[in-house]
N, C-alpha and C positions, 0 to 999 in steps of 0.2 A: 371427384366425389360422385357417388351414385345416389339413387333414391333413398336407400337405407341410411346413408350418412346424413342426408338432409333431414330425414325423419328423426334421427337421434338429436339433431341440433335444435329441434323444436322444444324439447324439454330434456336435457341431458340427464341420464340416469333415472328417468321417470317415464317409462313407456306408456303408462295409463294416461298421464297428462298429455303426452304427445298425441295419443290416439284421440283424446277428447278435442284437442285443438284441430286435428284433421277433420273430425266430425262437424265442427262448427264452421270450418272454412268455407264450404259451399254457401251456407246461409249468409255469411258475412259478405262474400264477394257478390252474391246475387243481390243483396240489399244495396251495396255500393254501386253496382251496375245499374240498378233501377233508378237510384238517385241521380246518377250521371245523365240519364235519359230524361227523367221527368222534372228534375229541378231546373228552374230558370237559369241558374248559374252553371249547369252541366258539370264540367270538371271541377270548378271551384266549389260548387255545391257538394259534390261527393267528398272532396277534401275537408270541407267544413264539418260535414256530418260525421266523417271518420274521426276528426279531432274530438267532436263532442261525445261520440259514442264509445270510442276505443282509446282515446288519449293521444297526446302529442307524438309519441314514438310511432304509433300506427300511422298517423297522418304523414309523418316524415317519410316513412318507408314507402307508403303508397305513392307519394310524390316522386320519390326516387325511382320507382319502377316506371312511372310515366316519363320521367326525364330521360332515362336510359333509352326509351323507345323513340325519343324525338331527335331528329337530325337537323331541323330548322332552328336557327339561332333565335329568331323572334319567338317561336313557340316556347323554347326553353326559358327565355327571359320572362315571358308572361307567367309561366308556371312558377318560376322562382319568386316573382313578385307576389303571387297569390299566397304561397307558403309563408313568405316573410311577413306578410300582413296578418295572416291567420295566427301565427305563433312565432313572434320574434325570438331569436336565440336558439332555435332548433339546430341550426347548422353547427354552432359551437358545441352544443351538447352531444351530438351524435357524430361529429367529425372523426374521432379516433376509430369508430367502428367502420366507417366508410373507407378510411385510409387503409385499414387492415385488409378489407376485402379487395381494395385496389392492388395491394401488394400480392395477395394470393393469386390474383388474376394475371400476374406478371406484367402489370402496367405501371410499375413504379417509376418508370422513366418519364411518364406524363407530367406536365406542370401540376404542382400541388396547389390547388386552389380550393378554398372552402366551398362546399356545395351551396348554391344560391348566393354566392358572393356578390354578383351583380345587383341583385335585389337589395341586399343589405346596404350597399353603397348608395343605391338610388333612394332608399327610404331615409337614410341619414341626411342626404341632401334635401329631400322633401321636408323632413322634420325641421331642419334649420331654416328653410325657406318659409315654412309655416310659422315658426317662431318670429321671424322677421316681419311677416305680414301681420301677425297678432300685435306685435309691438307698434307697428305703424298705425294699425286701426285704433289701438288704445290712445296713441298720441293724437290722432285726428279727432277722436271722440272727445278728448279733453279740450282741445281747441274749439270744437264745435259747441260744447257745453259752455265754455267761457264766452263765446260770441253770443250764444243764446241768452246768457245773463245780461250782457250789454244791451241787447235788443229788448229784453224784459224791462230794463230800467227806463228805456224810452217809452214803452207802453205804459208803465206806471205813471210817468209824468203826464202822458196824454190822458190817462184815467183821472188823475187829480184835476186836470183842467176841465174835462167835460162834466165832472161831478162837483165842481166848485159850488159851494152853497147848498149842496144836497146832502141830507142826512136822514136816515131811516129810523134811527134809534130814539128819536124824541129830543126835545130841548133840554130835558133834565139829565141826559146821558153824558157821562164823562168822555165819550168818544167825540173828537173834535170835527172829523170829516169822514167822507165815504171811505177813503183809504184806511183810516184807523178802524173803521167798522169792519172792513174786509179782513184786515190783519187780525182783529180780535176773533173773528169767526174761524179763520184758518188755524189760529193757535188755541182756540177754545172750542166753542160749540156753534154750529151753524144755525142761523135764524131763518125765518121765512123769506128774508130778503137776499139770502146768499146767492141763489140762482140768478137773480137780477144782476148783481155785481159780476158774477162769473161770466154771464153772457156778454156784458158790456166789455169786459177784459178780452174775451175771445174775439169779439168783433174788431176791437182795436188792434189785436195781435194779427188778425187776418189781413186787415188793411195795411198794416206795417210790413208784413211779409211780402205781400204782393208788390210793394214798391221797391223791394230789394233787388239789386242786380243779380243776374243768373249765377255769377261766381259765388256771391254771398249765400245764395240759396243752396248751392251745391255743398258748400262748407257746412251749413246747418244740417243738411240732409244726412251727413255722415255721423251726426250725433243722435239720430233718431233710432228708435227700436225697429222701425220699418226697414231702415237701411241694413241693420244687423241681420234681419230675417230674410232679406231679399235674395232671390236666386242670382246667379252670376250675370245672367242676361238682363236683370232688372235693376242692378245697383246704380245705374246712371239715370234711371227714370225717377226724377224727384217727385214726391207726392206732397203737394202744398199743405194738405191737412195735417200731415205728420210734422211739418215745420211749425205750423200754428200750435199744435199740441206741445211741441218742445218748448216754445216760447212761453206758453201758458204755464207749463210746469215750472219754468224758471221764475215766473212771476210768483207762483205759489211758494216756492222755496225762499224767495226774498221776503215775502210776507211772513213766512213762518220764522225766519231768522231775525227779522228786524224788531228791535225792542219797541214794545208798546209805550205810549205816553202815559198810560195809566195801568193799574194792576188789572190783569185779566179777571173777568168775572168768575167767581167761585161758585159754580153751579151746584156742587154738593152742599155747600153751606146754605144756598137758597132752598134746597130740598129739606135741609134740617129745619129752616125757619118755617116752611110750610107744615112740617110735622108738628112743630111746637104750636103753631096757630091752630091746627086741627085739634090738638090735645086740649088747648085752652077753651076752644069752642065746645068740645064734648063736656068739659067740666062745668061750663056755664049752663049748658042744657040740662045736665044732671041736677045742678043746683036749683034751677027753676022748676023742674019736674018734681024735685023732692019736696 
């Protein structure tokens, strides 16, 4: 095939469209060349922007040009992985086209392998490994949260012991002890004494966590948000404060789920009583002034 034949292939039967494509080609190639130099990803950056600007097929064929120019196996592998990550499924979509070109070039005797097949296999293996890791992390998280609940029960018993005989809500309150007061405020509305109880629970949780063996601390660590957000090199660096927070959260969940020994205070009804008292007071004032 000569240049004219290639020109006709740009837009068969439409010379004007083919001419327009040729006019745009320098600008497109110039832009991609610039991106390959200035983008931190270089080749992968150019492929990514080609995908975004001109679509999957343009990205695929640009990668194909690069691949044909590479003789090193490692370079081809890297390119294949980049393309497979950018747009999975491109090989299957455009395989018939590439096979036809291969036959035209008289290379039909070569092994027929999907372009970027190595990357597809690698990504499938990575996907399955990632799923296994996620399942393991979820299992460990469930175990850690269960252990945190067990430690929270110990902290609650300690809280009941240190607050025995202490009650902030007054003698006429239906709340029998400090734990009931804490539960009432978790399930209802916080009072001015809530922070005092919360601080007491946190101090008990901190002392309890510090006494745990390292293996138990590491297990609790896997249930914390800090562990989930940690970088790879930081996942084994247990943060004690995160363990304390996990146990305190478990205490709060137990307090929220445990049934109160009395009916929780209906704050809306109290507001209604205040409105009724105010109306009665206004009526009495109007009567006296009248």
